[in-house]
C-alpha positions in Angstrom: 25.4 -0.7 -8.0 21.9 -2.2 -8.6 18.8 -0.9 -6.9 15.8 -3.2 -6.5 12.5 -1.3 -6.2 9.7 -3.5 -4.9 6.2 -2.0 -4.9 3.3 -3.7 -3.1 -0.2 -2.5 -3.7 -2.2 -3.4 -0.6 -5.9 -3.8 -0.1 -7.6 -0.6 1.2 -7.1 0.0 4.9 -4.3 -2.5 5.3 -1.2 -0.2 5.2 -0.9 0.2 8.9 -1.3 -3.4 9.7 1.2 -4.4 7.0 3.8 -1.8 8.2 3.3 -3.0 11.8 4.0 -6.6 10.9 7.1 -5.6 8.9 8.4 -3.5 11.7 7.7 -6.1 14.4 8.9 -9.2 12.5 9.6 -9.0 8.8 12.5 -6.6 8.6 14.4 -8.4 11.3 14.4 -11.4 9.0 15.0 -9.5 5.7 17.7 -7.1 6.7 20.5 -9.5 7.7 19.9 -11.5 4.6 19.2 -8.9 1.9 21.6 -6.3 3.3 21.4 -2.7 2.2 17.9 -1.3 2.8 17.9 2.1 1.0 14.3 3.1 2.0 10.9 1.9 3.0 7.9 4.1 2.1 4.2 4.3 1.9 2.3 6.6 -0.5 0.3 9.6 0.7 -0.6 11.2 -2.7 -1.4 9.6 -6.0 -2.0 5.9 -6.0 -2.7 5.0 -2.4 -2.2 1.9 -0.4 1.3 1.3 -1.9 4.4 0.2 -0.1 7.7 0.9 -1.9 11.0 -0.4 -0.6 14.4 0.0 -2.2 17.3 -2.5 -1.7 20.9 -1.9 -2.9 23.2 -4.6 -4.3 26.6 -4.6 -5.9 25.5 -6.8 -8.8 22.6 -8.8 -10.2 24.4 -12.0 -9.0 24.5 -10.7 -5.4 20.8 -9.8 -5.6 20.0 -13.3 -6.9 22.0 -15.0 -4.2 20.5 -13.0 -1.4 16.9 -13.4 -2.7 17.4 -17.1 -2.9 18.8 -17.2 0.6 15.8 -15.3 1.9 13.3 -17.6 0.1 15.0 -20.6 1.8 15.0 -19.0 5.2 12.6 -20.9 7.5 11.7 -17.8 9.6 10.8 -16.0 6.4 8.7 -18.9 5.1 6.8 -18.8 8.4 6.4 -15.0 8.2 5.2 -14.6 4.6 1.6 -15.9 5.2 1.2 -13.2 7.8 1.4 -10.4 5.3 0.4 -12.0 2.0 -3.4 -11.5 2.6 -2.8 -7.7 2.8 -1.1 -7.6 -0.7 -3.2 -7.2 -3.8 -0.5 -6.8 -6.3 3.3 -6.8 -6.5 5.7 -5.0 -8.9 9.4 -5.3 -9.1 12.0 -3.2 -10.9 15.8 -3.4 -11.1 17.3 0.1 -11.4 20.8 1.1 -12.5 21.7 4.5 -11.2 23.0 7.1 -13.7 26.8 7.6 -13.3 26.2 11.1 -12.2 23.5 10.3 -9.6 24.3 7.1 -7.8 23.2 6.7 -4.2 26.8 7.3 -3.0 27.2 10.6 -4.9 23.8 12.3 -4.2 24.4 15.4 -2.0 22.9 15.9 1.4 20.7 13.8 3.6 17.1 13.9 4.5 16.3 17.0 6.5 19.4 18.9 5.3 
């Protein structure tokens, strides 16, 4: 499994409007194409105005194929200009889980 961690640093005061746009429209476009959303977060302590989202893939090739498909999607192309003005910086990391702590083997769920 491969986990993509995308971190967006937003302009101050734009977190709520960014999250609203993603909830109303963006995720409905992304999720069917990108597949396995593992988490979507905003920061409360430390570096503020960050959005961090995690996507799971079976392989680098699957991730590449799905990201290319999203980039070519007309609805996504129309949506991106809505949120780009809120984003100051973008970071992307591809993570490989340790064999003893993959997403599937971690105990418990949130709140348990």
